[in-house]
C-alpha positions in Angstrom: -59.5 55.3 52.8 -57.5 58.3 54.0 -54.8 57.6 56.5 -56.6 59.4 59.3 -59.7 57.5 58.6 -57.9 54.2 58.8 -56.2 55.2 62.1 -59.6 56.2 63.5 -61.2 52.9 62.5 -58.3 51.0 64.2 -58.8 53.0 67.4 -62.5 52.4 67.4 -61.9 48.6 67.0 -59.4 48.6 69.8 -61.7 50.5 72.1 -64.7 48.3 71.5 -62.5 45.2 71.7 -61.2 46.4 75.1 -64.7 47.1 76.3 -65.8 43.7 75.1 -63.0 41.9 76.9 -63.6 43.8 80.1 -67.3 43.0 80.0 -66.5 39.3 79.4 -64.0 39.2 82.3 -66.5 40.9 84.6 -69.1 38.3 83.6 -66.7 35.4 84.2 -65.9 36.9 87.7 -69.6 37.1 88.5 -70.2 33.5 87.4 -67.1 32.4 89.3 -68.3 34.1 92.4 -71.7 32.4 92.1 -70.0 29.0 91.9 -67.7 29.9 94.8 -70.6 30.9 97.0 -72.4 27.7 96.2 -69.3 25.7 96.9 -68.9 27.4 100.3 -72.5 26.4 101.1 -71.7 22.8 100.3 -68.5 23.0 102.3 -70.4 24.3 105.4 -72.8 21.3 105.0 -69.8 18.9 105.0 -70.5 18.0 101.4 -66.9 18.2 100.2 -67.2 16.5 96.8 -70.0 18.9 95.7 -68.0 21.8 97.2 -64.9 20.8 95.2 -66.9 20.5 92.0 -68.2 24.1 92.4 -64.8 25.4 93.3 -63.1 23.8 90.3 -65.8 25.2 88.1 -65.2 28.7 89.6 -61.4 28.2 89.0 -61.9 27.6 85.3 -63.7 30.9 85.1 -61.4 33.0 87.2 -58.3 31.3 88.8 -57.0 34.6 90.1 -59.3 34.7 93.2 -57.3 34.2 96.4 -60.4 33.5 98.4 -61.3 30.7 96.0 -57.8 29.2 96.2 -58.1 29.3 100.0 -61.5 27.5 99.7 -60.0 24.9 97.5 -57.2 24.3 100.0 -59.7 23.9 102.9 -61.7 21.5 100.9 -58.7 19.4 99.9 -57.6 19.4 103.5 -61.0 18.2 104.7 -60.8 15.4 102.1 -57.3 14.4 103.4 -55.5 15.6 100.3 -52.8 17.6 102.0 -50.4 18.0 99.0 -53.2 19.5 97.0 -54.2 21.7 99.9 -50.7 23.0 100.2 -50.6 23.8 96.5 -53.9 25.7 96.7 -52.9 27.7 99.8 -49.6 28.7 98.1 -51.6 29.8 95.0 -53.7 32.0 97.2 -50.6 33.6 98.7 -49.0 34.1 95.3 -52.1 36.2 94.4 -52.4 37.9 97.8 -49.2 37.5 99.9 -50.6 39.2 103.0 -53.7 36.9 103.1 -53.4 35.9 106.8 -56.0 33.1 106.9 -54.3 31.3 104.0 -51.0 31.6 105.8 -52.5 30.0 108.9 -54.3 27.3 106.8 -51.0 26.5 105.0 -49.4 26.0 108.4 -52.3 23.7 109.4 -51.8 21.6 106.2 -48.2 21.2 107.2 -49.3 20.2 110.7 -51.4 17.5 109.2 -48.4 16.4 107.2 -46.5 16.3 110.5 -43.9 18.7 109.1 -43.7 20.6 112.4 -40.9 23.0 111.7 -42.4 24.2 108.4 -45.8 24.6 110.1 -44.2 26.7 112.9 -42.6 29.0 110.3 -46.0 29.9 108.8 -47.7 30.2 112.2 -45.0 32.5 113.5 -45.4 34.7 110.4 -49.2 35.0 110.7 -49.1 35.5 114.5 -47.0 38.7 113.9 -49.6 40.1 111.4 -51.4 42.8 113.3 -54.3 42.7 110.9 -55.0 39.0 111.5 -58.4 39.0 113.3 -57.9 35.6 115.0 -54.3 35.3 116.2 -55.4 32.8 118.9 -55.7 30.2 116.0 -52.1 30.7 115.1 -50.9 30.6 118.8 -52.9 27.4 119.5 -51.5 25.8 116.3 -48.0 26.8 117.5 -48.8 25.0 120.8 -49.8 21.9 119.0 -46.7 21.9 116.8 -44.4 22.3 119.8 -46.4 19.6 121.7 -45.7 17.2 118.9 -42.0 18.2 118.9 -42.1 17.3 122.7 -41.1 20.9 123.5 -43.7 21.1 126.2 -42.7 24.4 127.8 -43.1 26.2 124.4 -46.4 24.4 123.9 -47.6 25.7 127.2 -46.4 29.2 126.3 -48.3 29.4 123.1 -51.5 27.8 124.4 -51.5 30.4 127.2 -51.1 33.1 124.6 -54.1 31.8 122.7 -56.2 31.7 125.9 -55.1 35.2 126.9 -56.9 36.3 123.7 -59.9 33.9 123.9 -60.2 32.2 127.3 -62.8 29.7 126.0 -61.0 28.6 122.8 -61.5 24.9 122.9 -58.5 23.8 120.9 -56.2 25.7 123.3 -57.9 24.4 126.4 -57.6 20.8 125.2 -54.0 21.3 124.1 -53.0 23.0 127.3 -54.7 20.2 129.4 -52.9 17.5 127.3 -49.6 19.4 127.8 -50.0 19.6 131.5 -50.9 15.9 131.6 -47.8 14.8 129.7 -45.6 17.1 131.9 -47.0 15.4 135.0 -48.6 18.5 136.3 -51.9 16.9 137.2 -53.5 19.7 139.3 -53.2 22.2 136.4 -54.3 19.6 133.9 -57.4 18.8 135.9 -58.3 22.5 136.4 -57.8 23.3 132.7 -59.9 20.4 131.5 -62.6 20.8 134.1 -63.1 24.4 132.7 -63.2 23.0 129.2 -65.9 20.4 130.1 -67.9 23.1 131.8 -67.7 25.3 128.7 -68.3 22.4 126.3 -70.2 19.7 128.2 -71.0 17.4 125.2 -67.6 16.7 123.7 -66.4 13.2 124.2 -62.7 14.1 123.6 -62.8 16.5 126.6 -64.0 13.8 128.9 -61.3 11.4 127.7 -58.6 13.9 128.4 -60.0 14.9 131.8 -60.3 11.2 132.8 -56.6 10.8 131.9 -55.8 13.8 134.1 -57.8 12.3 137.0 -56.0 9.0 136.5 -52.6 10.8 136.7 -53.7 12.5 139.9 -54.9 9.2 141.5 -58.6 10.2 141.4 -59.7 6.8 140.1 -63.4 7.0 140.9 -63.7 10.3 139.1 -61.6 8.9 136.2 -63.9 6.0 135.8 -67.0 8.2 135.8 -65.5 10.5 133.3 -64.4 7.7 131.0 -68.1 6.7 131.0 -69.0 10.2 130.0 -66.5 10.0 127.1 -68.3 6.9 125.8 -71.7 8.5 126.3 -70.9 11.6 124.2 -68.8 9.8 121.6 -70.4 6.4 121.1 -69.1 3.9 118.6 -65.9 6.0 118.0 -62.2 5.8 118.5 -62.7 8.0 121.6 -65.1 5.6 123.1 -62.8 2.6 122.4 -59.9 4.4 124.1 -62.0 5.4 127.1 -63.2 1.8 127.5 -59.7 0.4 127.2 -58.2 2.9 129.7 -61.1 2.4 132.2 -60.6 -1.4 132.1 -56.9 -0.9 133.0 -57.9 1.1 136.1 -60.4 -1.7 137.1 -57.8 -4.4 136.5 -54.9 -2.9 138.4 -56.6 -1.2 141.3 
């Protein structure tokens, strides 16, 4: 074979090899996306083991998908596997450093690990991202982190920021009501939690927090009625047991 013929043959092999590899990668990405979509459907149904199975299958096909890594983190978090959740969210951010939902989710995982200062660092970062479509999530999460650090003025500040953006955001309403209660500001606690109950009338946790605010303000009859509502809307739960215990204390000591 003449030299130019050999070179030509090598070039042809390289071209077809490259095309073949590209086609294979595109096929793997398509299959990975199909598994990811199925996993997301399972996740939305609360079927976390099946979701995890699909996400792991997707990861073997194409691990460089930041949205998949975020999905994995959310699933691990829902299953109580916080260390694995942190690892997956960090993988998502290695692939796409400006992926704001993954930054917020990583902060949430650290909240669940009760690593408040680390969580605050991530929430502050995402709250400054002008492209983040739901900054009230980050502000509310900052409120919860500072609440747990017993820095209640800062907790109030960030809950109010969240409510400036979305006045009906339930996490911020509950957090702000709890903050006012622990600060002894019962009129504000009652007003905040009454609004929350009006917006979300079937959540037992809201009635429990509102009953505590009524108790703080000395409105014992309202408190007892509201504890009963907590039990009604969250039967056979920790919320119901807390409501029954606290209602009994009012009856015993009044």
